Every structure is written in structure tokens, then in C-alpha cells.
C-alpha positions as CSV (number, residue, x, y, z in Angstrom):
1,M,121.0,275.9,267.7
2,Y,118.9,273.2,267.0
3,N,116.4,273.1,270.1
4,R,113.7,270.5,269.9
5,E,113.1,266.9,269.6
6,Y,114.2,264.6,266.8
7,T,112.6,262.8,264.1
8,S,111.8,259.6,265.1
9,D,112.9,256.1,263.6
10,R,109.9,254.6,263.1
11,I,107.0,256.8,261.7
12,S,103.7,254.8,260.9
13,E,101.3,257.9,261.6
14,L,101.1,261.3,261.0
15,K,99.1,264.5,263.0
16,E,97.2,266.1,260.4
17,N,99.7,269.1,259.8
18,E,102.9,266.7,259.8
19,I,104.6,266.1,256.4
20,F,107.0,262.9,255.7
21,V,110.3,263.8,253.9
22,F,111.5,261.5,252.4
23,G,114.5,260.2,250.3
24,S,113.1,259.7,246.6
25,N,114.4,259.0,242.7
26,L,113.7,261.7,239.8
27,A,111.5,259.5,238.3
28,G,109.1,258.9,241.2
29,A,109.2,255.1,241.6
30,H,108.8,254.7,245.3
31,G,109.3,251.0,245.3
32,G,111.7,250.9,248.6
33,G,112.7,251.8,252.0
34,A,110.8,255.4,253.4
35,A,109.7,256.0,249.7
36,R,107.9,252.8,249.7
37,L,106.4,253.9,253.1
38,A,105.9,257.8,251.8
39,Y,103.4,256.1,248.8
40,N,101.9,253.3,250.7
41,R,100.6,255.3,253.7
42,F,101.4,259.3,253.1
43,G,99.6,259.8,249.7
44,A,103.2,259.7,248.0
45,I,102.8,260.2,244.4
46,W,104.2,257.2,241.9
47,G,105.6,259.2,239.0
48,Q,106.7,262.4,241.0
49,G,109.9,262.5,242.2
50,V,110.1,266.1,244.2
51,G,107.9,268.3,246.4
52,L,104.6,267.8,248.1
53,Q,102.5,265.5,247.4
54,G,100.0,264.1,249.8
55,Q,101.3,264.0,253.6
56,S,104.6,263.7,252.1
57,Y,107.9,265.6,250.5
58,G,110.2,264.3,247.9
59,I,113.7,264.7,248.2
60,P,115.5,262.9,245.3
61,T,118.7,261.3,246.7
62,M,119.5,258.8,243.5
63,Q,120.5,260.9,240.9
64,G,124.4,261.5,241.6
65,G,126.5,262.5,244.5
66,V,125.7,264.6,247.3
67,E,126.4,267.9,245.5
68,T,123.4,266.8,243.2
69,I,121.1,266.3,246.8
70,Q,121.9,270.3,247.8
71,P,119.8,271.7,245.3
72,Y,116.9,269.6,246.5
73,V,117.3,270.3,249.9
74,D,117.9,274.1,249.5
75,E,114.3,273.8,248.1
76,F,112.7,272.0,250.6
77,I,113.9,274.4,253.5
78,Y,112.4,277.1,251.2
79,F,109.1,275.2,250.6
80,A,109.5,274.7,255.1
81,K,109.5,278.3,255.7
82,Q,107.0,279.2,253.7
83,H,104.3,276.9,254.9
84,T,104.8,277.4,258.7
85,E,101.1,275.7,258.9
86,Y,103.2,272.3,258.7
87,K,105.7,270.2,260.6
88,F,108.5,268.4,258.6
89,L,109.7,265.4,259.8
90,V,112.5,264.5,257.6
91,T,113.7,260.8,257.5
92,L,117.4,259.6,257.1
93,I,117.2,260.9,253.5
94,G,119.6,259.4,251.2
95,C,121.1,256.9,254.0
96,G,119.2,254.0,252.9
97,I,119.1,252.7,249.1
98,A,120.9,255.6,247.9
99,G,123.6,254.7,250.2
100,F,124.7,258.0,252.0
101,T,126.0,258.1,255.4
102,P,124.6,260.9,257.8
103,E,128.1,262.3,258.1
104,E,127.8,263.0,253.9
105,I,123.5,264.0,254.2
106,G,123.5,265.8,257.6
107,P,125.4,268.9,256.7
108,L,123.3,269.6,253.7
109,F,120.2,270.3,256.5
110,K,122.6,272.6,258.5
111,D,120.5,275.8,257.3
112,A,117.5,273.7,258.5
113,M,118.7,274.1,262.0
114,D,116.6,277.1,263.4
115,V,113.9,276.4,260.9
116,E,111.8,275.9,263.9
117,N,108.8,273.6,261.6
118,I,111.7,270.9,260.4
119,I,112.3,268.5,262.7
120,L,115.8,266.3,262.0
121,P,116.8,263.0,263.1
122,K,119.3,263.2,265.8
123,E,122.2,261.6,263.3
124,F,122.0,264.7,261.5
125,V,122.0,267.3,264.0
126,E,125.1,265.5,265.9
127,V,127.1,265.8,262.4
128,I,126.1,269.5,261.8
129,G,126.6,270.0,265.3
130,G,123.5,271.3,267.3
């Protein structure tokens, strides 16, 4: 059951313990959308497409279908469980430039529903059924 806040539609600043979770590409070319924001404001590293970088965490969404995204989401959830000192603000990854819908991406995060330090977008929670 999801019983906490949702990720804001507009994130422009982060608290010290907050991590901006964004959709990336494997090459780490953070040229548009949330990836560009992560690069410009939250420490994303050009050339790094996956994982923690500054106050951001990249999940690749541009390499194929939804099934290719799931392992990266699972890796993220595992990472978040190991790093409870952080609060992870998940954006609508994959639902911009990558062209997926919340109905396609939301279910990938069902295992995050009970992870207290992962904050999800309302659209994902509604699809999952929380």
C-alpha cells in the first residue's frame, strides 16, 4: 500500500538527502527532458547513463521496449533499499522523449510501493493500484 506523498510534477530544487530519479539513455547523453534538468541542476554526469550521479539517479529508457527497462528499475529499487539515508523522487521516467505511457511504465515500479524512501508519481501509483 502506498501511503506517502507523490513526486511533484515540477522539481526545481532538492533537499540535501533527496535524489532526482530520471529517464536516461545508455550513452548518458542528457540532452533533453528530465535528463537535461538532472545534468544542468542535479549533478548527472555526461556519459553515464545508469545509476547514482550527484543528486540524481539515471534509469535507461531509450534502448528498446518496456521489458528492457525492468532490469534497471529492479536495480534502482535494490539500490534505494540499501540507501535509506536518501529519499528518491521518481519522475515520470520513460513518459516523455522515450514515448511510453504511465500505463506501460508504472507497473515496473510495483515492487517500490512498499519502499518508504521511494517517492513515485501519482500516475504510476494509480496504474499499479495503490
